[in-house]
PDB file as gemmi writes it, atoms N, CA and C in Angstrom:
CRYST1    1.000    1.000    1.000  90.00  90.00  90.00 P 1                      
ATOM      1  N   UNK A   1      11.826 -22.848  16.796  1.00  0.00           N  
ATOM      2  CA  UNK A   1      12.558 -22.171  17.446  1.00  0.00           C  
ATOM      3  C   UNK A   1      11.733 -21.427  18.837  1.00  0.00           C  
ATOM      4  N   UNK A   2      12.294 -21.531  19.740  1.00  0.00           N  
ATOM      5  CA  UNK A   2      11.673 -20.983  21.300  1.00  0.00           C  
ATOM      6  C   UNK A   2      11.057 -19.670  20.971  1.00  0.00           C  
ATOM      7  N   UNK A   3      10.036 -19.269  21.567  1.00  0.00           N  
ATOM      8  CA  UNK A   3       9.287 -17.839  21.604  1.00  0.00           C  
ATOM      9  C   UNK A   3      10.438 -16.901  22.147  1.00  0.00           C  
ATOM     10  N   UNK A   4      10.877 -17.116  23.161  1.00  0.00           N  
ATOM     11  CA  UNK A   4      11.977 -16.049  23.677  1.00  0.00           C  
ATOM     12  C   UNK A   4      12.818 -15.697  22.531  1.00  0.00           C  
ATOM     13  N   UNK A   5      13.539 -16.805  22.053  1.00  0.00           N  
ATOM     14  CA  UNK A   5      14.426 -16.636  21.050  1.00  0.00           C  
ATOM     15  C   UNK A   5      14.108 -15.558  19.975  1.00  0.00           C  
ATOM     16  N   UNK A   6      12.986 -16.024  19.081  1.00  0.00           N  
ATOM     17  CA  UNK A   6      12.495 -15.294  18.280  1.00  0.00           C  
ATOM     18  C   UNK A   6      12.247 -13.687  18.896  1.00  0.00           C  
ATOM     19  N   UNK A   7      11.779 -13.466  19.825  1.00  0.00           N  
ATOM     20  CA  UNK A   7      11.692 -12.153  20.426  1.00  0.00           C  
ATOM     21  C   UNK A   7      12.728 -11.547  20.402  1.00  0.00           C  
ATOM     22  N   UNK A   8      13.984 -12.026  21.018  1.00  0.00           N  
ATOM     23  CA  UNK A   8      15.080 -11.416  20.881  1.00  0.00           C  
ATOM     24  C   UNK A   8      15.750 -11.146  19.439  1.00  0.00           C  
ATOM     25  N   UNK A   9      15.633 -11.983  18.769  1.00  0.00           N  
ATOM     26  CA  UNK A   9      15.946 -11.917  17.278  1.00  0.00           C  
ATOM     27  C   UNK A   9      15.433 -10.698  16.715  1.00  0.00           C  
ATOM     28  N   UNK A  10      14.101 -10.446  17.019  1.00  0.00           N  
ATOM     29  CA  UNK A  10      13.046  -9.714  16.513  1.00  0.00           C  
ATOM     30  C   UNK A  10      13.496  -8.158  16.848  1.00  0.00           C  
ATOM     31  N   UNK A  11      13.891  -8.127  18.329  1.00  0.00           N  
ATOM     32  CA  UNK A  11      14.294  -7.024  18.927  1.00  0.00           C  
ATOM     33  C   UNK A  11      15.670  -6.531  18.354  1.00  0.00           C  
ATOM     34  N   UNK A  12      16.698  -7.451  18.233  1.00  0.00           N  
ATOM     35  CA  UNK A  12      18.133  -7.010  17.675  1.00  0.00           C  
ATOM     36  C   UNK A  12      17.740  -6.541  16.127  1.00  0.00           C  
ATOM     37  N   UNK A  13      16.684  -6.990  15.236  1.00  0.00           N  
ATOM     38  CA  UNK A  13      16.639  -6.684  13.834  1.00  0.00           C  
ATOM     39  C   UNK A  13      16.130  -5.460  13.849  1.00  0.00           C  
ATOM     40  N   UNK A  14      15.100  -5.081  14.752  1.00  0.00           N  
ATOM     41  CA  UNK A  14      14.347  -3.478  14.957  1.00  0.00           C  
ATOM     42  C   UNK A  14      15.203  -2.710  15.336  1.00  0.00           C  
ATOM     43  N   UNK A  15      16.184  -2.868  16.239  1.00  0.00           N  
ATOM     44  CA  UNK A  15      17.345  -1.957  16.738  1.00  0.00           C  
ATOM     45  C   UNK A  15      18.166  -1.579  15.372  1.00  0.00           C  
ATOM     46  N   UNK A  16      18.726  -3.058  14.877  1.00  0.00           N  
ATOM     47  CA  UNK A  16      19.654  -2.599  13.691  1.00  0.00           C  
ATOM     48  C   UNK A  16      18.906  -1.727  12.453  1.00  0.00           C  
ATOM     49  N   UNK A  17      17.602  -1.757  12.047  1.00  0.00           N  
ATOM     50  CA  UNK A  17      17.203  -1.174  11.116  1.00  0.00           C  
ATOM     51  C   UNK A  17      16.694   0.363  11.598  1.00  0.00           C  
ATOM     52  N   UNK A  18      16.556   0.414  13.055  1.00  0.00           N  
ATOM     53  CA  UNK A  18      16.260   2.015  13.351  1.00  0.00           C  
ATOM     54  C   UNK A  18      17.642   2.711  13.286  1.00  0.00           C  
ATOM     55  N   UNK A  19      18.849   2.027  13.704  1.00  0.00           N  
ATOM     56  CA  UNK A  19      20.292   2.632  13.125  1.00  0.00           C  
ATOM     57  C   UNK A  19      20.215   3.091  11.941  1.00  0.00           C  
ATOM     58  N   UNK A  20      19.991   2.140  11.009  1.00  0.00           N  
ATOM     59  CA  UNK A  20      20.084   2.127   9.736  1.00  0.00           C  
ATOM     60  C   UNK A  20      19.206   3.740   9.309  1.00  0.00           C  
ATOM     61  N   UNK A  21      18.168   3.742   9.783  1.00  0.00           N  
ATOM     62  CA  UNK A  21      17.089   4.863   9.549  1.00  0.00           C  
ATOM     63  C   UNK A  21      17.847   6.016  10.034  1.00  0.00           C  
ATOM     64  N   UNK A  22      18.505   6.071  11.170  1.00  0.00           N  
ATOM     65  CA  UNK A  22      19.129   7.406  11.620  1.00  0.00           C  
ATOM     66  C   UNK A  22      20.327   7.561  10.962  1.00  0.00           C  
ATOM     67  N   UNK A  23      20.980   6.692  10.508  1.00  0.00           N  
ATOM     68  CA  UNK A  23      22.292   7.142   9.676  1.00  0.00           C  
ATOM     69  C   UNK A  23      21.633   7.480   8.255  1.00  0.00           C  
ATOM     70  N   UNK A  24      20.707   6.942   7.832  1.00  0.00           N  
ATOM     71  CA  UNK A  24      20.297   7.420   6.599  1.00  0.00           C  
ATOM     72  C   UNK A  24      19.610   8.836   6.543  1.00  0.00           C  
ATOM     73  N   UNK A  25      19.048   9.414   7.680  1.00  0.00           N  
ATOM     74  CA  UNK A  25      18.572  10.745   7.951  1.00  0.00           C  
ATOM     75  C   UNK A  25      19.746  11.768   8.139  1.00  0.00           C  
ATOM     76  N   UNK A  26      20.865  11.077   8.638  1.00  0.00           N  
ATOM     77  CA  UNK A  26      21.959  11.872   8.938  1.00  0.00           C  
ATOM     78  C   UNK A  26      22.865  12.209   7.360  1.00  0.00           C  
ATOM     79  N   UNK A  27      22.745  11.209   6.649  1.00  0.00           N  
ATOM     80  CA  UNK A  27      23.273  11.430   5.259  1.00  0.00           C  
ATOM     81  C   UNK A  27      22.590  12.195   4.332  1.00  0.00           C  
ATOM     82  N   UNK A  28      21.157  11.802   4.294  1.00  0.00           N  
ATOM     83  CA  UNK A  28      20.273  12.396   3.462  1.00  0.00           C  
ATOM     84  C   UNK A  28      19.275  13.412   4.123  1.00  0.00           C  
ATOM     85  N   UNK A  29      19.848  14.259   4.549  1.00  0.00           N  
ATOM     86  CA  UNK A  29      18.612  15.394   5.192  1.00  0.00           C  
ATOM     87  C   UNK A  29      17.836  15.970   4.178  1.00  0.00           C  
ATOM     88  N   UNK A  30      16.425  16.115   4.738  1.00  0.00           N  
ATOM     89  CA  UNK A  30      15.518  16.548   3.908  1.00  0.00           C  
ATOM     90  C   UNK A  30      15.445  18.307   3.669  1.00  0.00           C  
ATOM     91  N   UNK A  31      15.340  18.984   2.702  1.00  0.00           N  
ATOM     92  CA  UNK A  31      15.708  20.210   2.404  1.00  0.00           C  
ATOM     93  C   UNK A  31      14.587  20.811   3.083  1.00  0.00           C  
ATOM     94  N   UNK A  32      13.427  20.616   3.334  1.00  0.00           N  
ATOM     95  CA  UNK A  32      12.075  21.127   4.193  1.00  0.00           C  
ATOM     96  C   UNK A  32      12.224  20.516   5.415  1.00  0.00           C  
ATOM     97  N   UNK A  33      11.910  21.498   6.721  1.00  0.00           N  
ATOM     98  CA  UNK A  33      12.107  20.670   7.958  1.00  0.00           C  
ATOM     99  C   UNK A  33      10.551  20.421   8.189  1.00  0.00           C  
ATOM    100  N   UNK A  34       9.756  20.680   7.646  1.00  0.00           N  
ATOM    101  CA  UNK A  34       8.226  20.333   8.256  1.00  0.00           C  
ATOM    102  C   UNK A  34       7.833  19.127   7.356  1.00  0.00           C  
ATOM    103  N   UNK A  35       6.790  18.746   7.603  1.00  0.00           N  
ATOM    104  CA  UNK A  35       6.089  17.514   7.092  1.00  0.00           C  
ATOM    105  C   UNK A  35       5.938  17.601   5.484  1.00  0.00           C  
ATOM    106  N   UNK A  36       5.716  16.468   4.911  1.00  0.00           N  
ATOM    107  CA  UNK A  36       5.648  16.436   3.735  1.00  0.00           C  
ATOM    108  C   UNK A  36       4.215  16.986   3.183  1.00  0.00           C  
ATOM    109  N   UNK A  37       3.727  17.828   2.413  1.00  0.00           N  
ATOM    110  CA  UNK A  37       2.418  18.103   1.840  1.00  0.00           C  
ATOM    111  C   UNK A  37       2.084  16.903   0.935  1.00  0.00           C  
ATOM    112  N   UNK A  38       0.738  16.227   1.414  1.00  0.00           N  
ATOM    113  CA  UNK A  38       0.399  15.296   0.261  1.00  0.00           C  
ATOM    114  C   UNK A  38      -0.288  15.611  -0.709  1.00  0.00           C  
ATOM    115  N   UNK A  39      -0.090  15.136  -1.903  1.00  0.00           N  
ATOM    116  CA  UNK A  39      -0.588  15.684  -3.190  1.00  0.00           C  
ATOM    117  C   UNK A  39      -1.791  14.845  -3.253  1.00  0.00           C  
ATOM    118  N   UNK A  40      -2.935  15.179  -2.472  1.00  0.00           N  
ATOM    119  CA  UNK A  40      -4.098  14.566  -2.495  1.00  0.00           C  
ATOM    120  C   UNK A  40      -4.965  14.997  -3.822  1.00  0.00           C  
ATOM    121  N   UNK A  41      -5.055  16.203  -4.217  1.00  0.00           N  
ATOM    122  CA  UNK A  41      -5.625  16.427  -5.270  1.00  0.00           C  
ATOM    123  C   UNK A  41      -5.313  15.823  -6.452  1.00  0.00           C  
ATOM    124  N   UNK A  42      -4.049  15.483  -6.611  1.00  0.00           N  
ATOM    125  CA  UNK A  42      -3.773  14.742  -8.077  1.00  0.00           C  
ATOM    126  C   UNK A  42      -4.040  13.312  -7.710  1.00  0.00           C  
ATOM    127  N   UNK A  43      -3.862  12.867  -6.592  1.00  0.00           N  
ATOM    128  CA  UNK A  43      -4.117  11.309  -6.260  1.00  0.00           C  
ATOM    129  C   UNK A  43      -5.700  11.092  -6.306  1.00  0.00           C  
ATOM    130  N   UNK A  44      -6.448  11.878  -6.145  1.00  0.00           N  
ATOM    131  CA  UNK A  44      -7.816  11.767  -5.943  1.00  0.00           C  
ATOM    132  C   UNK A  44      -8.364  11.887  -7.149  1.00  0.00           C  
ATOM    133  N   UNK A  45      -7.969  12.598  -8.386  1.00  0.00           N  
ATOM    134  CA  UNK A  45      -8.337  12.915  -9.550  1.00  0.00           C  
ATOM    135  C   UNK A  45      -7.842  11.398 -10.233  1.00  0.00           C  
ATOM    136  N   UNK A  46      -6.449  11.017 -10.130  1.00  0.00           N  
ATOM    137  CA  UNK A  46      -6.049   9.993 -10.694  1.00  0.00           C  
ATOM    138  C   UNK A  46      -6.825   8.464 -10.060  1.00  0.00           C  
ATOM    139  N   UNK A  47      -7.001   8.507  -8.942  1.00  0.00           N  
ATOM    140  CA  UNK A  47      -7.998   7.337  -8.255  1.00  0.00           C  
ATOM    141  C   UNK A  47      -9.376   7.393  -9.061  1.00  0.00           C  
ATOM    142  N   UNK A  48     -10.058   8.373  -9.047  1.00  0.00           N  
ATOM    143  CA  UNK A  48     -11.330   8.285  -9.677  1.00  0.00           C  
ATOM    144  C   UNK A  48     -11.107   7.986 -11.147  1.00  0.00           C  
ATOM    145  N   UNK A  49     -10.281   8.691 -11.901  1.00  0.00           N  
ATOM    146  CA  UNK A  49     -10.149   8.494 -13.420  1.00  0.00           C  
ATOM    147  C   UNK A  49      -9.963   6.683 -13.333  1.00  0.00           C  
ATOM    148  N   UNK A  50      -9.214   6.195 -12.793  1.00  0.00           N  
ATOM    149  CA  UNK A  50      -8.809   4.711 -12.641  1.00  0.00           C  
ATOM    150  C   UNK A  50     -10.400   4.056 -12.152  1.00  0.00           C  
ATOM    151  N   UNK A  51     -11.096   4.072 -11.319  1.00  0.00           N  
ATOM    152  CA  UNK A  51     -12.302   3.857 -10.930  1.00  0.00           C  
ATOM    153  C   UNK A  51     -13.263   3.882 -12.344  1.00  0.00           C  
ATOM    154  N   UNK A  52     -13.149   5.108 -12.882  1.00  0.00           N  
ATOM    155  CA  UNK A  52     -14.055   5.336 -13.940  1.00  0.00           C  
ATOM    156  C   UNK A  52     -13.681   4.407 -15.353  1.00  0.00           C  
ATOM    157  N   UNK A  53     -12.555   4.455 -15.188  1.00  0.00           N  
ATOM    158  CA  UNK A  53     -11.806   3.574 -16.524  1.00  0.00           C  
ATOM    159  C   UNK A  53     -12.461   2.095 -16.331  1.00  0.00           C  
ATOM    160  N   UNK A  54     -12.398   1.405 -15.008  1.00  0.00           N  
ATOM    161  CA  UNK A  54     -12.612   0.231 -14.565  1.00  0.00           C  
ATOM    162  C   UNK A  54     -13.915  -0.014 -14.817  1.00  0.00           C  
ATOM    163  N   UNK A  55     -14.655   0.656 -14.418  1.00  0.00           N  
ATOM    164  CA  UNK A  55     -16.015   0.480 -14.525  1.00  0.00           C  
ATOM    165  C   UNK A  55     -16.380   0.668 -16.026  1.00  0.00           C  
ATOM    166  N   UNK A  56     -15.909   1.032 -16.931  1.00  0.00           N  
ATOM    167  CA  UNK A  56     -16.056   0.911 -18.289  1.00  0.00           C  
ATOM    168  C   UNK A  56     -15.545  -0.051 -18.787  1.00  0.00           C  
ATOM    169  N   UNK A  57     -14.686  -0.849 -18.435  1.00  0.00           N  
ATOM    170  CA  UNK A  57     -14.248  -2.124 -18.953  1.00  0.00           C  
ATOM    171  C   UNK A  57     -15.017  -3.320 -18.328  1.00  0.00           C  
ATOM    172  N   UNK A  58     -15.852  -3.596 -17.348  1.00  0.00           N  
ATOM    173  CA  UNK A  58     -16.466  -4.286 -16.680  1.00  0.00           C  
ATOM    174  C   UNK A  58     -17.856  -4.667 -17.450  1.00  0.00           C  
ATOM    175  N   UNK A  59     -17.967  -5.785 -18.143  1.00  0.00           N  
ATOM    176  CA  UNK A  59     -18.946  -6.007 -19.206  1.00  0.00           C  
ATOM    177  C   UNK A  59     -20.343  -5.912 -18.428  1.00  0.00           C  
ATOM    178  N   UNK A  60     -21.201  -5.310 -19.139  1.00  0.00           N  
ATOM    179  CA  UNK A  60     -22.661  -4.997 -18.811  1.00  0.00           C  
ATOM    180  C   UNK A  60     -23.351  -6.586 -18.630  1.00  0.00           C  
ATOM    181  N   UNK A  61     -23.542  -6.932 -17.184  1.00  0.00           N  
ATOM    182  CA  UNK A  61     -24.341  -7.971 -17.222  1.00  0.00           C  
ATOM    183  C   UNK A  61     -25.665  -8.011 -17.194  1.00  0.00           C  
ATOM    184  N   UNK A  62     -26.312  -6.777 -17.391  1.00  0.00           N  
ATOM    185  CA  UNK A  62     -27.874  -6.712 -17.691  1.00  0.00           C  
ATOM    186  C   UNK A  62     -28.169  -7.144 -19.147  1.00  0.00           C  
ATOM    187  N   UNK A  63     -27.196  -7.155 -19.975  1.00  0.00           N  
ATOM    188  CA  UNK A  63     -27.646  -7.567 -21.354  1.00  0.00           C  
ATOM    189  C   UNK A  63     -27.862  -8.741 -21.506  1.00  0.00           C  
ATOM    190  N   UNK A  64     -26.958  -9.625 -20.903  1.00  0.00           N  
ATOM    191  CA  UNK A  64     -26.573 -10.935 -20.803  1.00  0.00           C  
ATOM    192  C   UNK A  64     -27.927 -11.684 -20.508  1.00  0.00           C  
ATOM    193  N   UNK A  65     -28.081 -12.664 -21.091  1.00  0.00           N  
ATOM    194  CA  UNK A  65     -29.524 -13.441 -20.318  1.00  0.00           C  
ATOM    195  C   UNK A  65     -29.234 -14.387 -18.873  1.00  0.00           C  
ATOM    196  N   UNK A  66     -29.737 -14.407 -18.084  1.00  0.00           N  
ATOM    197  CA  UNK A  66     -29.416 -14.910 -16.873  1.00  0.00           C  
ATOM    198  C   UNK A  66     -29.672 -16.396 -17.018  1.00  0.00           C  
ATOM    199  N   UNK A  67     -28.815 -17.387 -16.592  1.00  0.00           N  
ATOM    200  CA  UNK A  67     -29.046 -18.690 -16.539  1.00  0.00           C  
ATOM    201  C   UNK A  67     -29.048 -19.175 -15.062  1.00  0.00           C  
ATOM    202  N   UNK A  68     -29.720 -20.359 -14.722  1.00  0.00           N  
ATOM    203  CA  UNK A  68     -29.783 -20.828 -13.443  1.00  0.00           C  
ATOM    204  C   UNK A  68     -28.527 -22.044 -13.498  1.00  0.00           C  
ATOM    205  N   UNK A  69     -27.834 -21.756 -12.317  1.00  0.00           N  
ATOM    206  CA  UNK A  69     -26.423 -22.714 -12.449  1.00  0.00           C  
ATOM    207  C   UNK A  69     -26.717 -23.980 -12.502  1.00  0.00           C  
ATOM    208  N   UNK A  70     -25.856 -24.729 -12.996  1.00  0.00           N  
ATOM    209  CA  UNK A  70     -26.080 -26.173 -13.273  1.00  0.00           C  
ATOM    210  C   UNK A  70     -25.747 -27.004 -11.906  1.00  0.00           C  
ATOM    211  N   UNK A  71     -26.844 -27.942 -11.674  1.00  0.00           N  
ATOM    212  CA  UNK A  71     -26.452 -28.656 -10.264  1.00  0.00           C  
ATOM    213  C   UNK A  71     -25.924 -29.832 -10.815  1.00  0.00           C  
ATOM    214  N   UNK A  72     -25.745 -30.750 -11.148  1.00  0.00           N  
ATOM    215  CA  UNK A  72     -25.100 -32.184 -11.376  1.00  0.00           C  
ATOM    216  C   UNK A  72     -25.026 -32.683 -12.829  1.00  0.00           C  
TER     217      UNK A  72                                                      
END                                                                             
């Protein structure tokens, strides 16, 4: 496909998506006019809990004997 044709199709699609977004905003107005407040406290706690669980699931490599990799 020619680059100019690809660019025109991209512009048309992005304009169409913007129109859909505007229509959605008109149909579904947000109750609060201000920006949403992120729930960083809960996300941070959940994230660190997942990291801690992941670290517990990783096998301890210090207990296993180390071997040199085989070459041929």
